[in-house]
C-alpha positions as CSV (number, residue, x, y, z in Angstrom):
1,X,-0.1,-8.0,-5.5
2,X,-3.5,-6.9,-4.3
3,X,-4.3,-10.0,-2.3
4,X,-0.9,-9.9,-0.6
5,X,-1.0,-6.2,0.3
6,X,-4.6,-6.7,1.7
7,X,-3.3,-9.5,3.9
8,X,-0.5,-7.3,5.1
9,X,-2.9,-4.5,5.8
10,X,-5.4,-6.7,7.6
11,X,-2.8,-8.5,9.6
12,X,-1.1,-5.2,10.5
13,X,-4.3,-3.6,11.5
14,X,-4.3,-5.6,14.7
15,X,-0.9,-4.2,15.7
16,X,-1.1,-0.5,14.5
17,X,0.3,1.6,17.3
18,X,-0.4,-1.2,19.7
19,X,3.0,-2.1,21.0
20,X,1.4,-4.3,23.7
21,X,0.4,-6.7,21.0
22,X,3.9,-7.5,19.8
23,X,4.0,-10.9,21.4
24,X,1.1,-12.0,19.2
25,X,3.1,-11.3,16.0
26,X,3.5,-15.0,15.1
27,X,1.3,-15.2,12.0
28,X,-1.0,-17.7,13.7
29,X,-4.1,-15.6,13.2
30,X,-5.5,-12.1,12.6
31,X,-5.6,-10.4,16.0
32,X,-8.1,-8.0,17.4
33,X,-6.8,-4.5,18.0
34,X,-7.1,-3.5,21.6
35,X,-8.8,-0.2,20.8
36,X,-10.3,-0.4,17.3
37,X,-13.6,-2.0,16.3
38,X,-12.3,-3.6,13.2
39,X,-13.1,-7.3,12.9
40,X,-9.9,-9.4,12.6
41,X,-9.3,-10.3,9.0
42,X,-10.8,-7.0,7.7
43,X,-8.6,-4.7,5.6
44,X,-8.5,-0.9,6.0
45,X,-8.2,2.2,4.0
46,X,-4.7,1.1,2.7
47,X,-6.3,-1.7,0.7
48,X,-9.5,0.2,-0.2
49,X,-7.6,3.1,-1.7
50,X,-5.2,0.6,-3.5
51,X,-8.3,-1.0,-5.0
52,X,-9.4,2.5,-6.2
53,X,-6.1,3.0,-7.9
54,X,-6.1,-0.5,-9.4
55,X,-9.6,-0.1,-10.8
56,X,-8.6,3.1,-12.6
57,X,-5.5,1.3,-14.1
58,X,-7.5,-1.7,-15.2
59,X,-10.3,0.4,-16.7
60,X,-7.6,2.4,-18.6
61,X,-9.5,5.5,-17.9
62,X,-7.7,8.9,-18.2
63,X,-5.2,9.3,-15.3
64,X,-6.5,12.6,-14.0
65,X,-7.2,13.9,-10.5
66,X,-10.9,13.9,-11.3
67,X,-11.0,10.3,-12.4
68,X,-8.9,9.2,-9.4
69,X,-10.9,11.2,-6.9
70,X,-14.1,9.7,-8.3
71,X,-12.6,6.3,-7.7
72,X,-11.6,7.1,-4.2
73,X,-15.1,8.3,-3.4
74,X,-16.9,5.4,-5.2
75,X,-14.9,2.8,-3.4
76,X,-15.6,4.3,-0.1
77,X,-19.4,4.9,-0.7
78,X,-20.0,1.4,-1.9
79,X,-18.2,-0.3,1.0
80,X,-17.8,2.0,4.0
81,X,-15.3,0.7,6.5
82,X,-13.3,1.5,9.6
83,X,-9.6,2.3,9.2
84,X,-9.6,5.7,7.7
85,X,-8.3,8.6,9.9
86,X,-11.3,10.1,11.6
87,X,-11.3,13.4,9.8
88,X,-10.9,11.9,6.4
89,X,-13.6,9.3,7.1
90,X,-16.0,12.2,7.9
91,X,-14.9,14.1,4.8
92,X,-15.7,11.1,2.6
93,X,-19.1,10.7,4.3
94,X,-20.0,14.2,3.5
95,X,-19.0,14.6,-0.2
96,X,-20.8,13.2,-3.2
97,X,-18.2,12.7,-5.9
98,X,-14.7,13.4,-7.1
99,X,-15.4,16.9,-8.1
100,X,-16.5,17.8,-4.6
101,X,-13.6,15.9,-3.2
102,X,-11.1,18.0,-5.2
103,X,-12.9,21.2,-4.3
104,X,-12.9,20.6,-0.6
105,X,-9.8,18.5,0.2
106,X,-6.8,20.1,1.9
107,X,-4.0,18.4,0.0
108,X,-1.2,19.4,2.4
109,X,-0.4,16.1,4.2
110,X,3.0,14.5,4.4
111,X,1.7,11.3,6.0
112,X,1.5,7.9,4.5
113,X,-1.8,7.9,2.7
114,X,-0.5,8.5,-0.8
115,X,2.3,5.9,-0.4
116,X,0.1,3.2,1.1
117,X,-2.1,3.1,-2.1
118,X,0.8,3.4,-4.6
119,X,1.8,-0.2,-5.1
120,X,-0.4,-0.9,-8.1
121,X,1.1,2.0,-10.0
122,X,4.3,0.0,-10.4
123,X,2.6,-1.8,-13.3
124,X,3.3,1.1,-15.6
125,X,6.0,0.2,-18.1
126,X,8.8,2.7,-17.3
127,X,10.1,4.4,-14.2
128,X,9.2,7.8,-15.8
129,X,5.6,6.7,-16.3
130,X,5.4,5.4,-12.7
131,X,6.8,8.7,-11.3
132,X,4.3,10.7,-13.3
133,X,1.3,8.6,-12.3
134,X,2.4,8.4,-8.6
135,X,2.9,12.1,-8.5
136,X,-0.5,12.9,-9.9
137,X,-2.3,10.6,-7.5
138,X,-0.3,11.7,-4.5
139,X,-0.8,15.5,-5.2
140,X,-4.6,15.0,-4.8
141,X,-4.2,14.5,-1.0
142,X,-0.5,14.8,-0.2
143,X,0.8,17.7,-2.3
144,X,4.0,18.1,-0.2
145,X,7.6,17.1,-1.1
146,X,7.6,14.3,1.4
147,X,4.1,13.1,0.6
148,X,4.9,12.9,-3.1
149,X,8.4,11.4,-2.7
150,X,7.1,8.6,-0.4
151,X,4.3,7.7,-2.9
152,X,6.8,7.7,-5.8
153,X,9.2,5.5,-3.9
154,X,6.5,3.1,-2.9
155,X,5.3,2.8,-6.6
156,X,8.8,2.3,-7.8
157,X,9.4,-0.5,-5.3
158,X,6.8,-2.7,-7.0
159,X,7.9,-1.5,-10.5
160,X,11.5,-2.6,-9.7
161,X,10.4,-6.1,-9.0
162,X,7.7,-6.5,-11.6
163,X,10.2,-5.5,-14.4
164,X,13.2,-7.4,-12.9
165,X,15.4,-4.2,-12.7
166,X,17.8,-5.6,-10.2
167,X,18.3,-7.6,-7.0
168,X,16.5,-6.6,-3.8
169,X,19.8,-5.8,-2.2
170,X,20.1,-2.8,-4.6
171,X,16.5,-1.6,-4.2
172,X,17.4,1.4,-2.1
173,X,20.1,2.5,-4.5
174,X,17.7,2.2,-7.4
175,X,15.2,4.4,-5.7
176,X,17.8,7.0,-4.8
177,X,18.5,7.3,-8.5
178,X,14.9,8.6,-9.1
179,X,13.5,10.2,-6.0
180,X,15.0,12.2,-3.1
181,X,15.4,10.3,0.1
182,X,17.8,8.1,2.1
183,X,16.1,4.9,0.8
184,X,19.3,2.8,1.2
185,X,19.6,3.6,4.9
186,X,18.1,0.8,7.1
187,X,15.2,1.9,9.2
188,X,15.4,1.3,12.9
189,X,12.8,1.7,15.6
190,X,9.2,2.7,15.7
191,X,7.5,3.9,12.5
192,X,5.6,7.1,13.0
193,X,3.0,8.7,10.7
194,X,5.2,10.4,8.1
195,X,5.0,8.6,4.7
196,X,8.7,8.3,4.1
197,X,9.1,6.5,7.4
198,X,6.7,3.7,6.3
199,X,8.4,3.4,3.0
200,X,11.9,3.3,4.5
201,X,10.8,0.6,6.9
202,X,9.2,-1.4,4.1
203,X,12.4,-1.2,2.0
204,X,14.4,-2.4,4.9
205,X,12.1,-5.4,5.5
206,X,12.1,-6.3,1.8
207,X,15.8,-6.1,1.5
208,X,16.7,-8.3,4.5
209,X,14.0,-11.0,4.3
210,X,13.8,-13.9,1.9
211,X,10.1,-15.0,2.3
212,X,6.8,-13.3,2.6
213,X,6.1,-14.8,6.0
214,X,9.5,-13.3,7.3
215,X,8.7,-10.1,5.6
216,X,5.3,-9.7,7.2
217,X,6.5,-10.5,10.7
218,X,9.5,-8.2,10.3
219,X,7.4,-5.3,9.1
220,X,5.0,-5.6,12.0
221,X,8.0,-5.9,14.5
222,X,9.0,-2.3,13.9
223,X,5.8,-1.2,15.8
224,X,3.9,2.0,15.1
225,X,2.2,2.5,11.7
226,X,2.8,-1.1,10.8
227,X,-0.3,-1.9,8.7
228,X,1.1,0.7,6.2
229,X,4.6,-0.8,6.4
230,X,3.1,-4.3,5.7
231,X,0.9,-3.0,2.9
232,X,3.8,-1.4,1.0
233,X,6.3,-4.2,1.7
234,X,4.0,-7.1,0.7
235,X,2.9,-5.3,-2.5
236,X,6.5,-5.1,-3.5
237,X,7.6,-8.5,-2.1
238,X,4.8,-10.3,-3.9
239,X,6.5,-9.3,-7.2
240,X,10.1,-10.4,-6.3
241,X,11.6,-13.5,-7.6
242,X,14.0,-13.5,-4.6
243,X,11.2,-13.8,-2.0
244,X,9.5,-17.1,-1.4
245,X,5.7,-16.7,-1.6
246,X,4.7,-18.5,1.6
247,X,2.0,-16.4,3.2
248,X,0.2,-18.9,5.5
249,X,-3.0,-20.2,3.9
250,X,-5.0,-19.5,7.1
251,X,-4.3,-15.8,6.6
252,X,-5.3,-16.1,2.9
253,X,-8.5,-17.9,3.8
254,X,-9.1,-15.7,6.9
255,X,-9.1,-12.5,4.9
256,X,-12.6,-11.0,4.6
257,X,-14.5,-12.2,1.6
258,X,-17.5,-10.0,1.2
259,X,-18.4,-8.3,-2.1
260,X,-15.0,-6.6,-2.3
261,X,-13.0,-9.1,-0.3
262,X,-10.7,-11.9,-1.1
263,X,-12.3,-13.2,-4.3
264,X,-12.7,-9.7,-5.7
265,X,-9.1,-8.9,-4.9
266,X,-7.8,-12.1,-6.6
267,X,-9.8,-11.3,-9.8
268,X,-8.8,-7.6,-9.9
269,X,-5.2,-8.7,-9.2
270,X,-5.3,-10.9,-12.4
271,X,-6.6,-8.1,-14.5
272,X,-4.0,-5.7,-13.1
273,X,-1.0,-8.0,-13.6
274,X,-2.2,-8.9,-17.1
275,X,-1.2,-5.3,-18.0
276,X,2.5,-5.9,-17.4
277,X,4.4,-4.8,-20.5
278,X,6.2,-8.0,-21.3
279,X,8.2,-6.2,-24.0
280,X,10.1,-4.3,-21.3
281,X,10.3,-7.0,-18.6
């Protein structure tokens, strides 16, 4: 899951709100964003915050706002990178730990930050546990109905496929049974910054594509906040038996591989997926 979502994030980073790049969406390479400094093949905050979530899960530490906020801060401090919203980047630069994070954050966003990092939470063994965990982590930064609902839906997407709860055709219907939103309604057009928009687009792409390569191209083709769409969609798609796992190897090999790059993600992925509760799958 983690390696796939990171590839989706890194590939999508070249196209985020850069409609003029649409002709380059052929999976042949990571592209340079026309306005951002990010090196092609580098992942962004979507992946870094997903790593922070996954590390808490793997460590089996208490699932509290303090522990999660500490993980957000630690992951950023050890590996500062472009991709965060400017205000949040500066916020992370100027705090020292999770306690200060919680004291100073304004948790009133309805954007996609809580949803983009929610994929690993699908590993929890029941929808109820997923909902509880996704809600706790979302409320740290996105304590709004839309912010929380988007995060819960994104987490339940991966849970649905990990635990083989149904066909991808019925994914939206499943989500609507647990969280408010028109998750069955196909998304059309550009994806703007609201979290539910990225999740709706990701659901649409997962539902109508049959391979990871198709899924990635389709997610990017929406235009707009497409690195988030691709992150959410590939996290879920990587767990589906109905989706062929055919991400091009040059995108796998081209993903950054520093201390917390490709090899680290692959190993953390193994640890995360080893926690699947086989008694319920």
